PABA-858731 format. One record per residue (C-alpha): residue in one letter; y, x, z. Coordinates in steps of 0.2 Angstrom, whole numbers, padded with zeros to 4 digits, always signed. Example, Ala and Ser with C-alpha at 12.3 -4.5 7.8 and 13.67 -1.06 7.14 Angstrom:
PABA-858731
a-0022+0062+0039;s-0005+0068+0036;
//
This chain:
PABA-858731
m+0405+0655+0609;s+0386+0655+0613;v+0379+0674+0616;n+0367+0670+0602;e+0381+0671+0590;v+0387+0687+0596;y+0382+0703+0586;p+0393+0716+0587;i+0389+0724+0571;i+0386+0715+0555;w+0386+0715+0537;i+0397+0706+0525;d+0399+0707+0506;d+0405+0726+0504;h+0408+0732+0521;v+0404+0731+0541;r+0412+0721+0554;l+0413+0728+0572;i+0417+0717+0587;d+0431+0728+0596;q+0424+0732+0612;n+0438+0741+0619;r+0448+0724+0618;l+0436+0713+0628;p+0437+0702+0637;e+0455+0699+0635;t+0454+0696+0616;y+0438+0695+0603;t+0444+0705+0589;l+0434+0708+0573;v+0436+0726+0564;d+0431+0729+0545;i+0424+0746+0542;r+0424+0750+0523;y+0423+0770+0523;v+0413+0781+0534;h+0427+0791+0544;d+0434+0774+0549;m+0417+0771+0554;a+0416+0788+0564;e+0433+0785+0571;a+0425+0767+0578;i+0409+0776+0587;r+0420+0790+0593;t+0434+0779+0601;m+0421+0765+0607;i+0427+0751+0598;v+0406+0752+0596;r+0396+0757+0609;g+0378+0756+0617;a+0366+0768+0609;p+0354+0756+0599;a+0373+0749+0592;i+0378+0765+0588;g+0362+0769+0579;v+0365+0753+0569;a+0382+0758+0565;a+0377+0777+0560;a+0366+0769+0548;y+0379+0759+0539;g+0390+0773+0540;m+0379+0783+0531;y+0379+0770+0516;l+0398+0770+0515;g+0399+0788+0515;a+0385+0788+0501;r+0393+0775+0493;d+0409+0785+0489;i+0400+0800+0483;q+0406+0804+0466;t+0392+0812+0457;t+0377+0806+0447;d+0366+0823+0450;p+0353+0818+0464;a+0354+0836+0471;t+0371+0836+0473;f+0373+0818+0481;l+0360+0824+0494;q+0371+0839+0499;q+0385+0828+0500;l+0378+0815+0510;e+0372+0829+0522;a+0389+0832+0525;i+0393+0813+0531;a+0377+0816+0541;q+0385+0829+0550;l+0402+0820+0553;l+0393+0806+0560;r+0382+0816+0571;g+0398+0823+0578;t+0403+0808+0586;r+0394+0805+0602;p+0383+0819+0607;t+0373+0811+0622;a+0366+0793+0611;v+0350+0799+0601;n+0349+0783+0593;l+0363+0790+0583;f+0353+0805+0578;w+0338+0794+0574;a+0346+0784+0563;v+0356+0798+0553;a+0339+0806+0552;r+0329+0789+0545;m+0344+0787+0534;l+0343+0807+0526;k+0324+0803+0526;t+0326+0788+0513;a+0339+0796+0503;h+0325+0811+0500;e+0310+0799+0497;t+0319+0787+0485;p+0315+0792+0470;g+0328+0790+0454;s+0346+0791+0452;v+0358+0791+0463;p+0363+0773+0461;t+0346+0767+0466;r+0347+0780+0481;k+0363+0773+0486;l+0354+0755+0485;a+0340+0760+0496;l+0351+0768+0509;l+0360+0749+0511;e+0344+0741+0513;a+0338+0754+0525;a+0354+0751+0536;k+0350+0733+0535;v+0333+0735+0539;i+0337+0746+0555;n+0349+0733+0561;t+0337+0720+0558;e+0322+0727+0567;d+0335+0731+0581;i+0337+0713+0585;q+0319+0709+0584;t+0317+0725+0597;c+0328+0718+0609;k+0318+0703+0610;a+0301+0712+0612;i+0309+0722+0626;g+0314+0706+0633;d+0299+0697+0634;h+0290+0714+0641;g+0301+0714+0654;l+0299+0698+0659;n+0280+0698+0660;a+0283+0714+0671;l+0296+0706+0681;l+0283+0690+0684;n+0275+0701+0696;y+0290+0699+0708;s+0294+0683+0719;s+0307+0672+0708;p+0320+0668+0708;l+0327+0687+0705;r+0342+0695+0710;i+0344+0709+0697;l+0356+0723+0698;t+0363+0731+0682;h+0373+0747+0677;c+0386+0749+0663;n+0382+0736+0647;a+0367+0736+0638;g+0367+0718+0632;a+0369+0710+0616;l+0386+0720+0612;a+0377+0738+0615;t+0364+0734+0603;a+0362+0725+0585;g+0360+0708+0598;y+0352+0701+0613;g+0352+0718+0624;t+0340+0729+0631;s+0342+0729+0650;l+0351+0714+0649;g+0341+0707+0637;v+0326+0708+0649;v+0340+0697+0660;r+0341+0686+0647;s+0324+0682+0645;v+0322+0682+0665;w+0337+0668+0664;r+0330+0657+0649;a+0312+0658+0659;g+0320+0650+0673;r+0316+0665+0685;l+0335+0672+0689;a+0346+0667+0703;m+0360+0681+0700;v+0365+0696+0690;y+0375+0709+0700;a+0385+0719+0689;d+0391+0735+0692;e+0410+0738+0686;t+0404+0753+0680;r+0419+0766+0681;p+0428+0772+0674;r+0429+0763+0657;f+0423+0745+0665;q+0408+0740+0654;g+0399+0731+0666;a+0417+0723+0672;k+0424+0720+0656;l+0407+0719+0644;t+0393+0713+0655;t+0400+0700+0663;w+0408+0693+0648;e+0391+0691+0639;c+0384+0683+0655;i+0399+0670+0656;q+0396+0665+0637;e+0379+0660+0641;g+0381+0654+0659;i+0370+0666+0667;p+0375+0667+0685;v+0385+0684+0687;t+0393+0694+0702;l+0406+0708+0699;i+0403+0723+0712;t+0411+0739+0713;d+0400+0755+0709;s+0401+0758+0728;m+0395+0741+0735;a+0376+0743+0728;a+0370+0751+0742;h+0377+0738+0754;c+0371+0724+0743;m+0354+0733+0743;q+0355+0735+0763;r+0359+0718+0764;g+0345+0713+0756;l+0354+0704+0741;i+0346+0713+0728;d+0326+0713+0721;v+0326+0724+0706;v+0337+0736+0697;i+0337+0737+0677;v+0348+0748+0668;g+0348+0754+0650;a+0347+0773+0642;d+0356+0784+0630;r+0343+0795+0628;i+0327+0798+0637;a+0316+0814+0637;a+0298+0815+0633;n+0293+0816+0652;g+0304+0800+0656;d+0319+0808+0662;t+0334+0796+0658;a+0352+0798+0652;n+0362+0784+0655;k+0381+0779+0660;i+0388+0789+0675;g+0383+0782+0691;t+0365+0778+0687;y+0356+0792+0694;g+0365+0788+0713;l+0360+0770+0709;a+0341+0776+0707;l+0342+0786+0723;v+0349+0771+0733;a+0336+0759+0724;k+0323+0771+0730;a+0331+0774+0749;h+0328+0755+0748;d+0310+0753+0740;i+0318+0742+0728;p+0311+0744+0710;f+0320+0753+0697;y+0317+0750+0678;v+0323+0758+0662;a+0323+0746+0646;a+0327+0755+0629;p+0320+0755+0612;l+0307+0769+0607;s+0323+0777+0596;t+0330+0782+0612;i+0316+0792+0618;d+0318+0810+0612;f+0301+0817+0611;n+0309+0834+0606;l+0316+0837+0623;v+0304+0843+0637;d+0314+0835+0652;g+0333+0829+0655;s+0339+0846+0658;q+0340+0849+0640;i+0349+0830+0636;p+0367+0836+0632;i+0380+0827+0643;e+0397+0821+0634;e+0412+0823+0644;r+0428+0813+0638;q+0444+0812+0640;a+0454+0813+0658;s+0464+0799+0657;e+0448+0787+0656;v+0450+0794+0675;y+0467+0793+0680;q+0474+0780+0669;l+0472+0762+0671;g+0481+0753+0655;s+0500+0760+0659;i+0496+0763+0676;t+0494+0781+0684;l+0482+0782+0697;c+0485+0798+0704;p+0496+0812+0708;q+0502+0826+0696;g+0493+0841+0698;v+0476+0835+0701;k+0461+0842+0690;f+0448+0831+0681;y+0430+0829+0677;n+0424+0816+0667;p+0405+0816+0662;a+0401+0800+0652;f+0382+0801+0656;d+0369+0808+0669;v+0353+0809+0671;t+0338+0800+0682;p+0324+0810+0686;a+0307+0801+0681;p+0299+0799+0698;l+0314+0788+0703;i+0309+0778+0688;t+0297+0762+0691;g+0295+0758+0672;i+0302+0761+0654;i+0301+0746+0647;t+0300+0746+0628;e+0295+0735+0612;y+0278+0742+0616;g+0277+0739+0633;v+0281+0745+0651;y+0275+0763+0652;q+0276+0774+0667;p+0287+0788+0663;d+0274+0801+0661;g+0265+0789+0649;l+0277+0789+0635;k+0271+0802+0626;s+0257+0791+0619;l+0272+0782+0611;s+0275+0798+0599;g+0266+0792+0585;q+0275+0775+0583;q+0292+0782+0581;k+0298+0780+0563;
//
């Protein structure tokens, strides 16, 4: 299967179809979602994951919930839709795309005149638009990233962390979208993929995507990144993002901050690739970004194997925040920006 055919979220007739990312790379499994509670659980349990993909899934979740509201009174409909929005907001607190998509869907419901059935139809169309826009956005990010990397000698050796590819979006990807564009332009030598403990998204998902398209990829453990930089194996680091504050501070998968520090120590450029919807202009800096903490079993268990003795305490933050001064540039669908230049984009956000 070509990665061009990999779309983790698609609308089919009357329901949403997701790729179950918890089961990759062992099995390629599709999950059909018809109810908002099932969509909320799919987001919470990371059947669907990656900030842009979560936003698209939440948009469809809003429609699925709206479809089941049994009232003809617009005011009652809007009141019940807010409860659905709150259910979805509670699934993953760090990924701002989720909140952005939910707010956009609520705005559509409020601004669409007419009957409840008319508003429901408008919500489905709005979710489809968000889906299509995300794919177009990722391709634009890929193009802008390629142009930015033309300043460096090629072929390039790119290090990435976690998975911000087609699986983390509606298709094509953000940081891996840049990699994909560089590869298709004939300017890529190798992708180095951090395994990304504790859920191994780099090992399981990023490498899977690369293999589908024939992109050369080398898997390393998270602790090998500094060594690889010291040995001159890495030319540039590109990562995705789950939320970016107005000053450019960026929350991404745990381990990203340390990667940025090491890249700075070795004078290696460090880029963040993310759509405008990932920027939270309401937050002054990264200290205001909520950090999701996940269950301890992700740390102490690997399948059926327990990795440590009983009595150990656990700490499992899913994300960390990379300060803006460590970031070379933020690649968006509108171009590449210095972190302190993001505020110029605030008027573009839908």
